[in-house]
N, C-alpha and C positions, 0 to 999 in steps of 0.2 A: 401482488396485492394492489388493488386500485381502490380509490375512493369513489363515492357516488358520481362525481363529475368526470371520471375516467383518468384522473391523475394518479400516478404511482405513489405509494407510501414508502418505497425504497429510497435510501439516500442517493443512490445513483442507479442508472439503468444498467442492464446487462451489457449493452453495447459500450457504454462509458467504461464500465469495469474492465471489459475485454481490452479496450485500447490502453487503459492505464496499466494493466498487467503486461501487455506486450511491450509498451514503452519502457516499463521498469526492467523487463528482461533484457531489452536491447541496451539500456544504460549499463546494466551490470556486465554485459558482454563486452561493451566498449572499454569499461574500466579494467576488465580482466585481460584484454589484449595488451595493455601496457605492461603487465607482468610477463606475458608470453613473449613480447618483443624484447624485453630485457633478458629473459632466459635465452633466447636465440642469439642475442648479441654476445652474451657471456660464453655461449657455445661456439662462437665465431662462425655462425651459419647465416650468411647473408641471404641465401634463398629463403630461409625460414623467416628471417626478419621481414623481408619484402612480402611474403605471403600473409603474415600476421598483420602487417600494415595495410595491405589490400583488404583483408577481411574486416579490419577495424573501420576503415573508410566506408566500406559497404554498409556495415551496421549503423554507422553514423548517419549515412544518407537515408537508410530505412527508418531510423528513429525520427528524422526530420519529417518524413512523409507521414509516419504514424501520428506525430504531434499535430500536423496539419489536419488530419482526419479527426483527431480527438477534439481539436478546437471547433471544427464544424459540427460535430455531434453535440458538444456542450452548448453551442449557440442555437442549433436548430433541432436537436433531438435525433438527427439522422444526417446522412450525406445526401 
């Protein structure tokens, strides 16, 4: 929905919403990996610990990239 001057009446754009949603999902995944790492440590499975740590690090890096894109979209309306 737009106003007569072409501006959206929505609180955030679809693109902003998409990035916020993806960032939230990544943050939840990073948080969950802490539990998975503990479970692998309790199971005495170092290869699983290392894999979960690697996956956690990857998600953290992706979250940083998503955050950067979100900042750009918030400032400029697009990338």
